[in-house]
N, C-alpha and C positions, 0 to 999 in steps of 0.2 A: 337254420337260424341257431345262433349260440344259445345254449341253456342259460347263459347270463344276460340275455336280452331282456327278460322280464324285470330283472334288477335295474339294468340300465334305463328301462322305460319309466321306473319309479322315480329316477334322479331329476332333480331341477338342474337347469343349465349351470348354476353356480356350483352345486355339488359336484357335477361332472369335472368342471374346471379345477376345482380344489384337488380331485383325485390326481391331477397332473402335477402337483406340487410336491417337491421333497424338502422337508424342514430339518434342521438339526435338533438334537434332543432337547436342548434348553426350552424350545417353544412349548414342550408338551407337559401337561399336567401328569403328575405321578412320576416324572422322572426325579432322580436324586439330584439333578443339577437345574430343576425347572426354574425358569426365570432369570437364569444367569445369561442373559443375552447381551453380548458385548460386540465391539468391532463392527465389520460389515452388516451383521444381524440387525443392528439398531436402525439401519436405514431401509429396511425392508418394510414395505407397506403390507404388513400381515395383521389381519384382524382376528378376533376370536373365532368367528364362524369359519375362516379359511382353516385354522388349526383343527377345529372339531371335524371337519370334513376332508383334511389332508389325506393324501394316498399313502405316503411313505416318510420313513424316519432315517435321518443320516447320522451314523456315529454312536447310536446307543449300544451298551454293552452290559453284560451281567443278566443272569436269568431273573433274578428278583426284580431288577430295575425294569427290564422290558416287560415282564408280566404286569407290573404296576402301570406302566404307561398304556399297554394295551387295554387293561381292565378299565382305566379312566376314560379311554377313547371310546370304548364300546358303549359305556354309560351315556355318553354325550352325542354320539353319531346316530342321526335319525334312523338310518337304514342298517346299523350295526355291520357296517363294512370294515373288516379288520385292517390294521396298518401292516404294511411291509417294513421290516427293519434291514437296512443295508449298512455295510461297513467295508472298509478297506483292509481285508484280510488277505494280504499279498503273498507272504511266505511263512504263514502260521499265524495262529490266533494268540495263545499264550506260550505254547511251545513253538519257539522260532526256528525255523529252518534256515539254512544259507540263503542268501539274496538269490533272486531268479537267475541272474547272470552266473552265479557259482553253480546253481542247480543244472543250468545248461552244460557247464564244464564236466558234470558227471557223465554225460552221454548215456544216462540211465533213465530211460522214460518210465520204467516200472517204479523206480524210487520217487521219481517226480509225481506219479499218480498217487503213490502211497503218502507222500508228504501233503498233497492236496486233500486226500482222504481224511487224514488226521486233522488238518486245519479245519476242514467242514465239520468233523464230528465235535471239536471243541467249540466251534462257532455255534452250531446248532443247539447244543446243550445250554449254551449261554444265551439263547434267544434269537440269534441272527438268522435271517432268511435268504440274503443275497450278499455275496462277496464281489467286490470290484476286482476281479481277477478272472483269467489270467491276462497280464499285459504281454502282448505279442509283436509289439512295434519292433520292426527291423531296424538295428543300429549299426552305424558306421562311424560315428563321431564321439569319441570318449570325452570330449569337451562337455557334452550333454550329460547332466548329472543323472538323468533317469534311464540311462543304459543299464544301471543296476537292477531295474524292473524287468528287463528283457532277457531273452535267453541268447541273444547274439545277433550276428551278421548274416546268417544264412536262412533264406526263406523256408526251405525244406525242413531244416532241423527245427526251426521255430514252430512250424506246423507240427511236427511229431510231438514237441513239448505241449503245445496248445491243446491238442487232443487228449494227450495223458491227463493234463491238468483239469480240463472239462470233465472227463470221466471220473477222477478223483473227487472233485467237488460235488457232482451231481448224482453220481451213482447211476443205477439202472432204473429205479423206481423212485423218482423224487417225491411223488405224492405219499406213497406208502412208507418211505423211510424218514425216520426223525433224525437221522444222523448225517444228513446231506443238506446242502444249500444250492440255490441256483447260481450259476457263474455268469459273470458279466465280462465279456472280452472287450479290451480297450487297447489303444485309443483309436477309433475309426476315423480317419485313416491317415497313415504315413507321418504320424507325430515324430517318429524317429529320425526324420530327415529335415528337422528344423535347421534353417540357415545358420551357419556359424556355431552350431551346437548350443544356441541360446534358447533356453526354454520360452515356450508359447510363440515361438518366432515363425515367420513365414516358411511355408513349404512350397517348392516350386520344381516340378519335374515333368517329364514326358508321360503320356498315358501308357506307354509301353513299359516304362520303368515302373510306374505304379502298379500295373497289372502284374508284371512278371516277378518283381521283387518284393514289394510291400504289401500287396493284398493277400498272397497265398495263405499266410498263417491265420488271418482273420477268418478266411474261407474254411480252412481246416477246423477251426473252433465252431463255426456255424454248422458244418457237416457233422459235428459230434453233438448236435443239438443243444448248443449253448442258448440259454434262455434270454439273455440281455446283452445288449451292445452299448458301449459308451462312446459318444463322440469325442473327437479330439479338439484341443484348443486352436490348432492351426488352420490356415487356409489349404485348400486343394484346388488348384487351377483358379486361384484368385478369389474363391468363395470359402468363407469359414465352413469348417466340416458340419457344425450344428445347423446351418441353414442351407446345406449343399444337397439340392434335390437329386442331381445326377448320382451322387455318392449314396444317399440314403435310400431314396425310393427307386432309382435306376438300378444301381449295382446290388445293394444289400437286399432290398425287398423283392424287386422283379426278377433280377438275373439269378440271385442266390436263393429266393424263395424264403427268406427269413420273415417269420410272422411273430416274432417275440416283441420285447419292450426294448425301445430306444430311450436312453437317458442322456442328458447333457452332463458334461463335466461341471465342476463347482462354478457357478456364475457365467457359463459360457453363452447362455441366451441373451443376457444382457450386455455382454462383451461384443455382441454384433454391432453395438453402437460405436464403441472406440475403433473396431475394425474398419468401420466406415461403410457398412452395407445396409444399416439402419439409422433412420434419423432420430428415432425415439424408442421407448419400451414397446409401445403398441406395434410399430412396424418390426421390431425384433421377434415379438411373440408371433405375429402372423407368419414371418418367414421361416421360423424354427419349426412351428406346427405344420406348415405346408411341406417342409422337408421330411416330416415324420418323426420329429423329436417328441416323444410321448411324455417324458418326465422333465420337467425344469428344475434342476438342482439348485437351490439357495439363491434365486432371485424371484422377483415378484411380477415379471412381465406377464406371464399367463394369468395369474389370479387378479391383477389389476386391470388387464385390458381385453382378455378374450370375450368377456360377455358383450362389451360394447362392440367389438369387431364382428360378433355374430349378429348382433341387433341392427348394425348398420350395413349388413351384407358384405362386408370385407372378406369374411371367411365362413364357410359353411359349418353348421353345427355337426354335420356328418363326419368331419375331420376330427372333431373332438370325441364324437362317439367311438370312432375307430380306436383312438388312443386309449380312451377309457376301457373298451372291451379288452384290449391287449393286456392292461394292468390287472383287470378283474380276472382275466385268464391265468395269468401268472399267480395271483393269489389262490386261484382255485387249484392250479397245478401243485401248488405247495400244501394243499389241504386246509388252508386257513379258514374257510368258511365252516368247516366241520370241526376244527380245532385251532382257534385263533392263537393259542399259546404254543402250538406245535411242540418242538422238542425242549422248550425252556424249562429246565428243572434245577432249581438251586442246590438240592441235595446230591444229585448225580454230578451236577458241574463241579463239586468239590472232588469227586473222584476221578473224573475223566481228564479235566484240564490240568496240564503239565504233569501228567502221570509218568511213572518210570518207563512204561512201555513207549510212550510217545517220545520221551528223551532218547530211548534206545535207537529209535529211527532217525531222530534228528542228527544223532551222532554218526550214523551210517551215511546219511546224506553228506554231512560234512567230510567224511573221510574220502568220499569219491568225488568231491567238489574242488578240493584243494589241488593246486597245480604246481609241480615241482619244475621251476623254470632253469635252474642251474645247480649243478652238484659236482664240485671238484673234489670227490672222494671224501667228503666231509660227513656227509649223512649215510647211514643213520648214526645216531649218537649212541655211545655206550654208557651203561650205568656205572661204569668205573671212572669215567671222565667227570671232572669238576666243571659244571656248567654254570655260567653267569647269565642271567636273564635280565636284559638291559632294554630300556625304551619306554616310551609313553604308553605302549600297549602291553607291557609285561604284566601288569595286574589290573587291567582295565576291562570293565563289563561292557564298554561301548563297542561290542562287537556283533551287534544285532541288525545294524542298518536303519536307514530313516523310516521305511515303512513297516517297522515292528510295532504296530499301534498298541496292543496290549502286552507286548513284551516287556520284561523287566531287566534292567542291568543287573539288578540284585540276584536274579534267578540264573544269570549266565555264568557259566564255568569259565573263568579267566585262564589265560596261558599260565599264570603261576599256579593256579589251583590244578590245572591238568598236569603241570610237572610235578607238583607235590603229590597227587594221586598216583603217578607213575613211579616216582622214586620213593614213596613212603616217607619223604622227609622234605622239608622246605629247601627249595633252590636258593642260590645266591641271587638277590634282586636289586636292581638300582633304576630308578625312573629315567635318568639320562637328560631328559628334556620334556618340556610340555609339547602339545602338538605343534604349536607355532611359536614357541619362546624357549630360549635357552640361556642359562647363566653359567658362569665359572664354577659355581658350587655344584651345579648339576653334572658338569663335566668331570670335576674332580672325584665326586662320589662314584661315577660310572667307571673311571680309570682305576680306582682303588678296587672295586669289586672285580672289574675285568682282569686285573693283574693276578688275582688269585685263581682265576679259572684256567682250564685248558682250552675250553671252546666257549665262544661268546655267541649266544642267541639273542639277536637284537630285533625287537618287536616294534615296528613302525607302522605308519599310515595315516589315513584321513579320519577325522571324527565323522560321525554319521551325518552331521549337518552339512558336510562339504560335498556329498552327492545327494541323490534323490531329487524331488521336485525342487525347482528353483536353485539347484545346486550346479549351475554352469560355470566353468572355469576356462580361462585361456591359457593358463599355466598348470599342466597336469603332472609336473614333477612333484615329489614329496616336498613339504614345507622346508625352507632353508634350515630352520632349527635342527630339524632330524637328520638332514644330509651333513651338517656340521657335527652332529653327535657321532655319526657313523665315520666320518673322516678322522675325528680325533680317536675313535676306538681302533682304527686300523693301525694307529702308530704302536699299539701293543704287539703287533706282529702275531696275533693269536687267530686261529681259524674263526671265521665270522659266518654264521647263518643268519640271514635276514629273513624275517617273516613279515609280511605286509598284509595289513587289514584295510580294505578299501572298497569302494563301489564302482570303479571304473578301470579300464587299462590305463596304466600311468607311462609316462616317459621315465624310464629307470635309469637314466644317467645320474651319476653320483651314487647309485646304489650298486649296480651290476660290477663296477671295477673295484669296490671295496669288500665285495662279498663272495666267499668261496662257495656258498649255496644260497639260493633265493627261492623262497616258497610263497606263492600267491595263495593267501588264505581267504581272501575277500572278506565279507563280514559273515563268519560261519555260522552264527545263531546260537542257541542256548548251550548247546554241548560243544561249542567250538574248542575250548581249551582242552578238553578230553581227547577230542580227535586229533588235534595237532600233537598233543604229547604222544599218542600212539603212532602218529606217523613219523615223527622226528626221532623216536627211538626204535623205529623198525618193527614195532608190534604189528603194524599194518603197512601195506605198500601204497604208495602214490599210484593213482590211475586217472586222475583228472586231466583233461585236455581243453585247452582254450576253445572258446567258440566265439571270441572276438579278439582281433589282432591287436598286438602291443605295437604302437609306432616306435620308430627310431627317434623321431623328434616330432613335436607338435605341429611343425610346419608341413608334414606330410599328409595331415589329415584332410580328407578321409583316406585311410588306407585299409584295403579289405582284399580278401583272396579272390573272389570271383568278379574281378574287374574285367573291363574290356582291353583289347590290346590296341596299339596304335599303328599308324603307317610307318612309323619309325621306332619300333621297340628297341630297347636298350641292347638286347642280345642279337640283333640282326646282323648277320654275317658280313653283309655288304655296306653296312652304315659307317660313315666316318665317326670317330670317337666322340667328337663333340655334338654333332647334329643328330642327336637321337633324343628320345623322351626320357629325361633324367634330371636329377638335382646335381649341382656341382659340389654341393657340401654334404650329401647325405645319400645312402642307398635308397633306391626305390622301394624296396620291400621293407616289411615290418622287422622289428627287433625279434618278436616272437610270432610266428604265423598262427592262423586259424588251424586248430587240430593239434597244436603242439602240446606236449607235456612229457616229462622224464619219469622214470621208475627206477627202483633199486635193482631191477633186473634188466635184461637186454632181450629183444625180440629180433629174430631174422624172418624175412619174407622171401619166399621164392617168387619167381616171375608168375604173374596172373596168367591163367589158361582159359581160353574162351572156347565155349561149346561149339561156336561156329564163327567164321569171320564175315558171313553174310546174314543179315537180320531182315526178315520180311515183316510186313505190317501184321501179320497174323501169328508170329512165332515169338519165342522167348529166348533171349540170349542168357546163358549161364556163365558166370565169372567165377573161377575157382582160384583161390590162393592158399598156399600152406604157410602157416605162421608158427614159429617155434620159440619157446622160451630158452635162449641160449645162456641165461645167467644161472645163478645159485639160489634165487629167491622166488617163491610163487608170486604171480602178479597177474593184473588185468589189463588187457590191451584192446583199445578200440581201433578196429580196422576199418578204414575209410575208403569208399568208392567215389570216385569222381569221373565225370564224363566232359569231354570237349567236342563241340560241334566244329568241325575244322572249316566249313564254308557254309555260310547261311545267306539268306537274302538280306538280313540285317546283321550287323556285327553281333557275334556270340561272346559270352564270357570265356576266359582262358581256361576255366574249369568250373564245374558245378557239382556239388555234393548230391548224390542220388540214393546212396544207402550207407549204412554203417552196422557194425556188429561189435559188442563189447564180449570178450571172451576171457575165461580164466584159464591159465596155464600154469602147471607146476614145472619146477626146474627140469629141463630136457624134454618136455611134453610139446608135442606138434599136433595142431589141428587144422582141419580143412575147412575153410570158411567159403561159403557160397553166396553169390548174390545173383539176382535175376534182373534182367533189363527188358523192357518192352518198348515197342514204338511209341507208345503214349508218353513215356518218360522223356522223349526226345522232341516233344512238340514245343514250340514257342510262338510268341506273337510276331506276325509278320507286318510288313509296311502298311498293309490295310487293316491291321489288327485282327485278321484271322488267326486262328490258333491251330497250328499243324506242324508236322515235321517235313523235312526235305530229305529225299534220297541223296546219299552221299557218304563221305568218309567221316568218321568218328574216332576218337581216341578214349580208351578207358584207362584210368589211372588208379592204382591201388596203393596204399601206403599208411604209415602211422600218422601222417598230418598232411596238410595241403601242399607242402613243398617237396617232401621226400617220397616220391611216388615212382613205381615201376609201370609201364604203359604197354597197351596193345592196341592195334587198329582193327576196326571192323567197318563194314559198309551197310548202310540201310538201302535196301532195294525195293 
């Protein structure tokens, strides 16, 4: 019996039900914004008693504020059960790191773990107990704005980053440590596959695709002891995730053994009604609870109807008891019964939040996350060159991304400030255009400033609201105003370096042809300007590589590296030119592929060497490749290992990432990189959904990205 059972036994049915509700901060006495209930909150049927017995708080921040809310709550809660405070700390609390898609492009899980550790430390000292991160949805459609929250299109790589972030957020001893928070992996499941890239939309896929591509990263987070899971808004096989018993009770709890807390996304329980699987709030409550959704976020289906549903025998009180015990257990795991204020410390908060040490790490993450996409011998810049900094992002603090909840644009180092710090003087600056508007006066100023310079650095991109949640687009080119600015600047016949700030892969037509160099900066976070100045002036070298493909045209989407082949592949030797799987107006492949990224130096790869060409189920295959820095600058190279199963019972991807290693090399230095493969890494889901490998031929591919690889064959016997 749980040691928390005696506490549960003292609770009335309504007190239990109220533990299952999560309310926003303004509902609570003691909050600095108490009573400021607006918008959808006004329609919630929340009474004073529900608030006094509520289990958790959404969106509170600040140590003093959270301590005040908790103190007032404990005064009024009959059993002195403390509140859980949860927030969206996605890629930093006050010190904002690059967006997760950018962190993925670092291919550095140690840095990802450190960024999560710092985010947890700042959150914990500010009173937060749970962060709604990591988001590990596999993403293949850049029209979907929330690709910015993911680490990319590969299930293995997403899983590695999921584990790293969970370790960083939670640490080794969650109860003993006041510097960590509980992690909540999201959005379970397959939210990244929303049809048409439209947020909240339907997901429809085979069970094999779900198991093979979309579930592994969530499983990786659960295996790392992630304490909470958030359901997704979408349907899975026709059933909304929040009420999907197969997904939640079957896969998550029974197959994977997850015994933590399941929380809905904002309003998702009530949204079972417009989905068309519940006639009213009572039916929505019953279906969500039966599926194992423990906490209802920001709707009142549970509080308004669960008691009646129990009294009429529609649901069993034991289901409510299970959910309450899981919530109480999380509170106990965080040590809240012993210390309901946990790490919240207003004085320490001033020292820790946005500290210089935290800024230093944010800069390092940004340095390794930016990706050099093109460089026609223009970069690095020299300090003897006259540089004009032009564009709507030349001096903008809007470089944090939509999910920088507590981040401040005023605290962000802009590109102009970064250049000034690098040069010890102010650069030439012109705005050139707004994000989506341009005037003749803007253009004239930009041309005058540009004429005085040797090199133009043009800072373009999306504002934060153009990606993130509800940030879906059908046109993923830069806004026309910015393309017009770039076209005008090209008439100066000066070298152009385009730096792009954005939250998704873009269609870069209109940029590539007018730029001598292109830098994908993403939303680089608080220290973005300093990091970019270091990179552009060669104080640091680029090492970022894409973890999501950039399409040639939006009409190709989805375009991703680990696709299936067809019966008429474009490169088939015996195929007629027209009658193959191709577009007539575009290449099949991406503009920039998964794993791609340039450097100021060059690397050569020798042919991979295999320890054996026959692998048995009990042995390990070692793959060795020598990588050499053949340039004149030190650099970091991410060596990538892919495998192709040449013949399977079901069609297999043309290649799958199985391992990677990021190595640092001085000019002329050569290193031997070794990878190991086992039979277990060659397993897949068969026609009957059994999970195993097949004897036969495989191809190992090693290289700097998913397209430029050298290969060797081996056989599994």
